[in-house]
N, C-alpha and C positions, 0 to 999 in steps of 0.2 A: 505494499500500501504507500502509495507516495504522499507526502505532505502538501496538501492544497492551499495552506496559508501562505500568503504573501505580504511582506511589509510595504505600505503605499506611502506613509506619511509618519510624522513623529508627533508626540503631545506636545500641543503648543502651537503646531501648524495651521489650526483652524481655531477661531472664535466661534461662540455660540451663534447659530445662524448662517455660518458659513457653509459654502458647498464648493468642493474641489474636483475638477475633471481628473480622472484616473483611466489610464490604459494599461490592462494585463492581457497579455496573449492574445492581442487583437478585440479584445472585448472591452467596449466603452461602457465606463460605469461613473456615477458620481459618489463621493464620499461627502458626507454632511455631519454638523454638530448640532444636535437638537437638544439644548438644555446641556445637560452632563452626559448624555448619549450619542454615541456615534452611529450612523447608519451607513449603509452603501446599497444602490440599486442602479438599474439600468439607466443610462444617460437621455435617452429620446424618450417623450411622452407618447402615449399611445394616440393620441389626437394630433395628427399631422406632424409629428416628430419633432415637437418643440425640445430645443436644448435645455435640459434640467439644470444644467450647471449655472444658468442665467436666472433659475428659479429663487423663490424665496421661502426660507423656512419660518414658519408662523404657526404656533399652537400645535404642534404635533403631526404638521403636514409639510410636503414639499409642494409648492405651488408652481404650476408651470407659467413661464412668462407670457406665452401666447395667447392663450385663452382662460386662464385662471382654474385648470383642473387642478385638485387638491388629492394628493396621494399621502396616506398615513407613512410617517417615517418609521415606523414600528413593522408594519406588514407589507406596505406598497400597494394596498387597496385603495381605490378611488373613494373618497369620502362619500359620495352620492350614489355611486352605482358599483356596488361591489363586485358586480361579474368582471370589472376592469382592475387588473393587477399588475404592477411593475414586477419585474425580476428583482428581487432583493437577495442580499449577500450577507452572510454573518460576519460581524467585525469583532475583534477582540483587542485588547491593549496588553502586551507583552514588554515589561521594562517601559520603556518611553517610546515603542514601535506601536503603531497602529497597522493592525494586519486584517487583511480581507481574506475570507475563504473562497475560492474560487467554484465551490459548488453551492449553486443557487438554492436558496430557501425556498422561494415562491416562483410559480411561473406565470406567465400571462395567461388569462382565461381566453380561450378560443373565441 
């Protein structure tokens, strides 16, 4: 079994509300900080592919800059239509390294 965790940033690189673009093995993600909790999810919104790195973190959601779609930073689910879900990835902090597991937690609903 191979280790699927990858260091992508250091503690202190993000302040609460920040969103950072990450690319791992050709997969585009965003890493964000919501309060004291880090989250990682796919970079493109399900609605017309808005770039979520330009989104806003507010009240437990990442908000798409294009049309205001709100996705839970905890689950990736759309706030008003749970059938829509971004791919999310586990995040952990080891020492001062923020790491993302490349194995997705959730998958986009069909």
